[in-house]
C-alpha positions in Angstrom: 121.7 126.9 83.1 123.6 124.2 84.3 125.8 121.6 83.2 123.7 117.7 82.8 126.6 115.8 80.9 129.7 116.3 78.3 130.0 115.2 75.1 133.2 115.4 74.0 135.5 118.2 75.3 133.7 120.9 73.3 130.4 119.9 74.1 126.9 120.2 76.9 123.9 119.2 77.4 122.9 122.1 79.1 119.5 122.5 81.2 117.5 125.3 81.1 114.5 125.0 83.4 113.1 121.9 82.0 114.4 122.1 78.6 117.5 120.4 77.0 120.1 122.5 74.7 123.5 121.5 73.2 125.7 123.8 74.2 129.2 124.4 71.4 132.7 126.7 72.8 136.1 124.8 73.0 137.5 123.7 74.9 134.9 123.3 78.2 135.5 120.4 79.2 138.3 121.3 81.3 137.6 124.7 83.1 133.7 123.8 83.8 131.5 120.5 85.3 128.7 118.2 85.2 126.7 120.3 87.4 128.4 124.0 87.4 126.2 127.6 86.1 126.7 128.2 83.1 125.9 131.7 80.8 124.6 131.9 76.9 128.0 134.2 76.7 130.1 131.4 78.0 129.5 129.2 74.5 130.2 129.9 70.4 127.2 128.3 69.7 123.6 126.9 71.3 121.4 124.0 69.8 117.6 124.4 70.2 116.1 121.1 68.8 112.6 120.9 67.4 111.7 117.6 69.5 113.6 115.2 71.7 113.8 113.0 69.5 115.8 115.4 67.1 117.4 116.6 70.2 119.3 112.8 71.9 120.9 112.1 67.7 122.0 115.3 67.7 124.0 114.9 71.3 124.7 111.0 69.1 126.2 112.9 66.8 128.3 115.1 68.5 129.6 113.0 70.9 130.9 110.3 68.6 132.5 112.5 65.7 135.4 114.5 65.3 135.4 117.9 66.5 137.3 119.6 63.6 133.0 118.8 62.1 130.9 120.9 64.5 133.8 124.0 63.4 133.3 123.1 59.9 129.6 123.2 59.9 129.5 126.0 61.6 131.4 127.6 59.9 129.4 126.4 56.6 126.4 127.8 58.5 128.0 131.7 59.5 129.3 131.4 54.8 126.1 130.9 54.4 124.1 133.6 56.8 126.9 135.9 55.1 126.5 135.7 51.8 123.3 134.6 51.0 121.1 136.0 53.5 119.9 132.5 54.2 117.4 131.7 56.6 118.0 128.8 58.6 117.5 127.2 61.8 119.3 124.6 65.0 118.5 121.8 62.1 120.8 122.9 59.8 123.6 121.7 61.7 122.3 118.5 62.8 121.6 116.9 58.9 125.4 119.4 58.1 127.2 116.8 60.9 125.2 114.0 60.1 127.0 114.5 56.2 129.7 115.1 57.1 130.7 112.8 58.8 129.2 110.2 56.9 130.8 112.0 53.9 134.5 110.8 55.3 133.8 107.8 55.9 132.0 107.1 52.3 135.4 108.8 51.0 137.0 106.8 53.5 135.4 103.6 51.8 135.9 105.2 48.3 132.2 104.5 48.2 131.1 107.8 45.4 128.8 108.5 43.2 127.2 111.0 41.2 124.4 112.8 42.0 121.6 112.9 40.3 120.5 116.3 40.6 123.7 117.3 39.7 121.9 120.2 36.3 118.5 121.0 38.6 121.1 122.2 42.1 123.1 124.3 39.9 119.8 125.6 37.1 117.9 126.7 40.0 119.8 127.3 43.2 122.7 128.8 42.3 123.1 130.6 45.9 122.8 127.0 47.4 125.5 125.0 44.7 128.1 128.4 46.0 127.6 126.8 48.8 127.9 124.1 48.3 131.3 124.5 46.6 132.3 126.7 50.0 131.6 123.6 52.5 133.8 121.0 49.9 136.1 123.6 49.3 137.3 123.9 53.5 136.0 120.1 54.5 139.7 119.3 52.1 140.6 122.6 53.4 140.9 121.5 57.1 140.9 117.5 56.7 143.1 117.2 54.5 141.0 115.5 52.3 140.1 114.7 48.3 136.0 115.5 48.6 134.3 115.0 45.3 133.0 117.8 43.7 129.4 116.2 43.5 129.1 116.7 47.0 128.5 120.4 46.5 125.5 119.4 45.4 124.8 116.8 48.1 125.0 119.5 50.3 123.1 122.6 48.7 120.4 119.9 49.3 120.4 121.0 52.7 120.4 124.6 52.4 117.2 124.4 49.5 115.1 121.8 51.1 115.8 123.7 54.9 113.9 126.8 52.9 110.3 127.1 52.9 108.9 127.7 49.7 104.7 127.9 48.9 103.3 126.0 46.5 100.2 125.2 44.5 97.6 123.1 46.4 97.3 120.4 44.1 101.1 119.7 44.0 101.0 120.1 47.9 98.9 116.6 48.1 100.2 115.1 44.9 104.0 115.0 46.8 101.9 113.9 50.3 100.5 111.1 48.3 103.6 110.7 46.6 104.4 110.1 49.9 102.9 108.2 51.5 103.0 105.4 49.0 106.7 105.3 49.0 106.5 104.8 53.1 103.9 102.4 53.1 105.7 100.2 50.3 108.8 100.7 53.0 106.8 100.0 55.6 104.9 96.9 53.9 108.6 95.4 53.1 110.2 95.9 56.5 107.1 94.6 58.4 107.3 97.8 61.0 106.5 101.0 61.7 108.3 103.9 62.1 108.9 107.0 64.5 108.0 109.5 62.9 109.9 112.5 65.0 113.2 110.2 64.6 116.0 111.9 62.8 116.5 109.4 60.0 112.7 109.4 59.6 112.8 113.4 58.7 116.1 112.8 57.1 114.9 110.0 54.4 110.8 112.4 54.4 112.8 115.9 53.5 114.7 113.5 49.9 111.0 112.4 49.4 110.3 115.8 49.0 112.6 117.3 46.2 112.0 113.8 44.6 109.1 113.5 44.4 109.0 116.7 42.5 111.1 115.7 40.0 109.3 112.7 39.7 105.2 114.6 39.3 106.5 117.6 36.9 108.8 114.9 34.9 112.0 116.5 35.2 113.9 113.7 37.0 117.7 113.8 34.5 119.3 110.6 33.8 122.8 109.8 34.4 125.5 107.0 32.9 125.1 103.7 35.4 127.1 104.3 38.6 129.9 101.1 39.5 128.6 102.0 43.1 125.4 100.7 42.5 126.3 96.2 42.5 128.2 97.6 45.6 125.0 98.8 46.6 122.7 95.9 45.8 125.2 93.4 47.7 125.9 95.3 51.1 122.0 95.9 51.6 119.6 93.9 49.6 116.7 94.1 51.2 116.5 98.2 51.3 118.4 97.0 47.2 115.3 94.7 46.9 112.5 97.7 48.8 113.5 100.6 46.0 112.9 98.2 43.1 109.7 98.2 44.6 109.2 102.3 44.6 111.2 101.5 41.5 107.9 99.2 39.4 105.9 102.1 41.8 106.9 105.1 40.0 106.1 103.2 36.3 103.3 102.4 36.9 102.0 105.3 38.1 104.1 108.2 36.5 105.3 106.6 33.1 109.1 107.3 35.0 112.5 106.0 35.2 114.6 106.6 38.5 117.7 106.4 37.8 120.6 104.2 39.2 122.3 106.5 41.0 118.7 108.0 42.6 118.2 103.9 43.1 121.7 104.7 45.4 121.0 107.3 47.5 117.0 106.0 48.3 119.0 102.7 50.0 120.5 104.6 51.5 117.7 106.4 53.3 116.2 103.5 53.5 119.7 101.1 54.7 119.8 104.4 57.3 116.0 104.6 58.7 115.7 100.5 59.4 118.8 100.6 61.5 117.0 102.8 63.2 114.2 101.7 63.8 115.4 98.2 64.3 117.8 98.6 66.9 115.2 101.0 69.6 112.8 97.5 69.0 115.9 95.7 70.1 116.3 98.1 72.8 112.7 97.9 73.5 111.8 101.1 72.5 
């Protein structure tokens, strides 16, 4: 393997044959340079992503985020593997890194809200929830910030989503139709198609997959209004308007109302997805 590019002092983009992978090793930039030959044992962790789009986004995240976040993610995943023997792919490192980066940003902006899935996760996924609790404690310890306890639910969801689960075909088809319908609403609202291999598209679909199960089964929890609701409406008016259309679709199709907290989650996902689409469009991609 050869070093192709340094993303920061601890992370490098590597060339292995015709493939590109990412290597993490504390302080590697101080004793290596671009073009040097390296071995896998030179790194604390080698990341292999499924698609080039995922690799590019991970490279971007690793290059811009605080190196402490990478170490925190590594500890969270190691904890999950050692204590709960959860099978995870390298994709979990990408989703957790993105989540922690965004969480710290929200905390600094005093943007906090309740997860609409608290009851579900605590009851049906106690192991994943325990990992989330550990992650929150670790973030507070390593970053010296106060992290809302609700973040344990959000982090737990990352581990819930990467576990393979067998589902009844009829339910699978219902979920697939729900996701397709919601994506169609977003595409028409923004009058653009989205790269299905992109990171934020994948994150949005993953969220819709779990959300769809609760809608179809009528198991959506209800919560009091969030103080962040009006702020999201003001900050991201088009994403918020799009969610209003999704809300009407769900009510008409499944006769169920979604909570304001779920509207916030959907708005944030749509905002990230469409921002990425606009960047690619402006760059001529």
